[in-house]
N, C-alpha and C positions, 0 to 999 in steps of 0.2 A: 631245575635241574640238579644241584649238587642234594638238593632234598632228596628228591629221589633214591641217587648215589646215595644218601646217609642211609634210605632201608633198604639200598642193598645190600649192604654190607649185611645188615644181620644175619643176608639167609648165605653171607660166602660161603659161611662152614659147609656146607651139607647141598652135594649135589647135585641129590632127588631137584631140592629146594629150587636152584639155577632153572632143572629140566624141564620142572613144571612153570616158573618164568615165561620160560622162554616158548612154551605147549598156551601157556593164555595170554602173548602177542599177539599169535597167530587168530583165535579166538577172540580180544578184544576186536581185532585188526576187521574181524570178517560181521561180530555186532554192529559196528559202525557201519561197515559198506552197508551192512542190512536197512539199517534205519536209516540212509542214506536214502536207497532203491525206496524204501516208502512214504521219504518226505517228498520225493519228488515226484512220485505216484501222487500222491493229495496232493503238491500244486502248482502239478504242467499246464492242466485248464486252465490257474489263472492268466497267464502268459499265450496262450490259444493254443498251447499243444496239447499231443492225445497221445498217452499212454499206446506203442503196439505192440512190446510185449515187454515180458519179467521174466525172469531161472533164476532159480534158487536148487544149488545142486544137480540133481537130476530131469525135476520138474522145469521146466518153462512152458509158460503162459503165455496164446498167443491172441489177440484181441479178430477176429470175427466183423465177416459183412452188418450185421445185427448189434452189432459192439459189444459182445460178452464174449469173456474170454472164454477159450478153453486149454485144456492139461496137453500135458506133450508132456513124453519121456523124450530129453532132449541129450547130446552129449555132457556129459561131465564136467563140471564147475566147482572153484572151489569158496569162489567167491558170486554176491547176488549182483548179477546187471541187468540193466532194464532200457531198453528202447525206446524213443518217440519223437514224435514231427509236428510241424504246427501242423493245425487242424485244415481242412479241407476248405478253399474257398477264404480263407484270414489271412492276411496279409501281415505279416509280424514285420512290425518295424527296427531298424540296425536297435537307437535307444534300448525297446524291449526285447529283442536279442543281449542285449547288457545291463539290465535288468532281472532278468531269468533264469542268468549264468551267476551271477554275485546273487542272489538269492539261495537259490540247489545247491552252491556248495558248501558259498559263506557259510549258509545260519546252523546245515549237521557239522561244516568244520572248527566253528566260536562250539557250540555246542562240546567238541569234542573236547575244544579246550576249559574248557569252564568245569567239565566234570573232572578235568587235574591239576587244576587250580587249587579246586573243594580236596583233591585227597591231600596234595602238596598241607594244606589249611589243616586239616586235621591229624599231619605226618605222626603224634604227641598220641594220639589217639589208636594210628596206627600201631604204630610200633607195642603194641598195650596186648595184641589180639594173637593167636596160636599162628606159629612160621607158614603153619601150609596155605591159614588164608591167609594170610600176609603176599605167600609171596601166590595166590590165583590172582588178590585185586590189584598188585604189582604188575603183574602181570598182564592185563585186560588194560589200567590206566596207560602200560606204552602202546598196547595198541592201538589201542584209543591217539593221543596222543602223536601215531605217527601216522593213522588213516588222515588224522587233523591237517598235517602238517601236509601233507601229499593235499588233500581234498584244497586246497588254501592254491596251492602252487596250483595246481589245475586250475581255479579260477582266474587266478592272474596273469596263466599260457592262455587262455580263450579270452578275458575282455583287452588286453594288449595283442591280439591279434585284429578283434570284430573293431578298435580302433588304430586299427594299422590300415597302410594301401596292403593289398596279399588278395591272389589268387582263392583264400576261401567265404572274403567277407566278399568280393566280386560275383561269388559262383553265390552263396546266399541270394545278394538280391536280386541274379536270376531265374530264379526258383522262385522269385515271392513273386518280379512279374509276370509270371508264367503263370504262375496262382489264379492272377486277378485278369487276362487279362482273354480279349474273346478270339483272336485268332492267334496264330503264332507268329503268322507277320510281324505280328506291332509290335516283337520283343526282338533283337537284335544279340546275336550272338557274335560277337567278332572273331577269327580265328586264333585260338593257343599258340603260335609264332603271336602274333600283337599284341601279347598280352606280358613281352619278358618284363614290364617292369615294377610288376605285379610280383611281391616276394611268395616265394610257392615250397611246398616241399612235395615231393613224389604224389607222393598219397590226394593234395591236392590238385593234383594237372589229370591227374586218373578222375578222380572226385567230374571233373570241370566237362572234361570230354564224354562221360558220361551221363548229364545232363545234358550236355549241346548235340549227341545223336538222334535224343527225346523228341530235343527241338526240330533235329532235321527231319527226321521221322513224319514227326506232324508238317513239316512242310513239302513234307515226299521230293525231297532234295536231292536226290543221286548224287553230285558233286561231291556233295559237304560229309552224306554217307562214308563214298569213299575215300576222301579224306582221315574221314576219325580212324575208320575201320583196318587201315594205315597206321596207322599212328599206334593203333592197339597193338598191331600184331610184332608191331616196334619194340612197344612196347614190356610183350611176351619174351622176346627175339630179347630183352637184353636184359632179363629177369632171369631166377635161375629155374628153368620150366619145370625140373626134378617137380620142382616144392608144390606145385599147383595138382592141387586135389590127388595127394599123393599123401602117405606117410598118419595120417588122419588130422594131416594141414586144415583146420577149415578154411574158407573165400573167406576175406575182408567181405564187410559192402560191398565197396567200390570193386573188387577181385570180379564180385562173382555179376554185377552189374554192365564189367565191361564182357565176363564171356558172354554171356545175357542177351549184349546188343549185338556182339559179334554172330549167335545163332541167326539170331532177326535179319541179319543182314545177309547170311548168306541162304537163310532157306526166304525170304521173303523178294531182296531187294537186287539182289547180286547171286541169281542161284548156282551155289556150289555143294552140290551134296554128302562129295567126302573130304568138301572142308566144315559144314555144317555139323555136321557128325563128331569130327576132329570137338571141336569146341563146346558142343553137347555134353557129353560123353566127361569133360571135365568140371562140369559145373548141374549133371545126370539128376545128383541128391536132392539140392536145391527145385532145379525146374519139376520137374514129376510132382513136388510135393503143391507149387504153383498153381491149386485152381481159384486164383483173382482175376478177372476176367485179363489184366494184361499178359497174367502165366497160359491161360487156355487157350487164346489167340494166338502167341506164340509156339504153342503147340500143338496146335490145327494147320498152321503152317507150312509145320513141320512136316508134320508127318504127310500131310498133301503130296509138299514138293523133294522134302527127302525120302522118307519112307515110302512114299506110295502109299498109300492107306486113307481110301478114297473113306470109306465108310467110317476111318476115328476120327477122321479130322471133322466131317461133317456133323459128329457127337461132340466135338467136344464145339464147333463155330455154335450148334445150337447150348448149351452145357452154355458157354459164355457170354450167348444172346439173350437167356434167360432169366442172366445174371440185372439184381436191380442197382441200382444205382446208386455207388460205392462210398459213405460221404469220405472214406479215404483218398480216394486222386481229386484231382484237381476236374474239373466239371470239363472242360478243352481236356485235358487227358483221356477222359472217359470216354467222349464222345470219338475223339481217335483213334480206340479198340470196338468201340458200333460200328467206329463207316470199317473200318478194314474186315471187322469179321462177316459185313453184311458184304461185303465184296467176292467173300471168300465162298459165303453161301450160293451165292450167284454163281460162281462160277462153277461151283459142284453143283448143283439144277441142271446145270446144262443139257 
């Protein structure tokens, strides 16, 4: 870093050069993050993951049932993002989780550090360049360096979490068990209160309850669903409820799943139209756009039991039942969705 500061000394006399350095620090961060996203897209399949979506600025690319990506306008983001998950039917081992985290974050991180080292080694050559070019190169390299340190830090945190006794690891293990189980009764999801010895953050507890609700639904366990629904309501009441779905704030994945599960509970398992409408309105944008089989099932029951729209419910049921098996879903979950759609179809046809 002393060599980088020496290069910076050359630019101190001109304010516009320092501003140029700052601008290209952001550019370096963006380029390095883009390289990370591209690297992860190229390597996730080696670890039995699949890319679900990725986004650059306003364009979001989402993987469909046919395995192809479709482009749509999304909410503007400054840096590229990618979302991936285990491929259906592939039990991901803890060791593979750890190795994948190391590879997918450490390699881009070490690449960025290597660029920084090469830049420092070429210091004398760099100092002979025009000052504007020095400022551009210095800013870009500093962006690479900061992004690399961040990536390696993320890797250390993620790997540490995976090797520790915590709720995040426990939840992932339960997801793996569900992915390969033939019946939801073959998997045990203990109450959250019994897992107090596992280290966790607020987000980890919400994620666990989201997955546990799906498990309870597949078992048709009314008392457990009621218990989790109450936990969700308490979670919302203890949060800043004004922030949910307001001021353009995007719901996190786990928050969206929480509201989705509450809509399911009050539209199917404990029908309460007013409550179902309240929670649907908060996540309506994503729920309305969800044309996967689980989204169609939710909207079909919501149309029937909350909106009293039998025609729309029938259309959504038929659309869901005509869906071919989607490899993104574990077979157990897909069969669960089909079974509930058939039950609603039989009810409508009576």
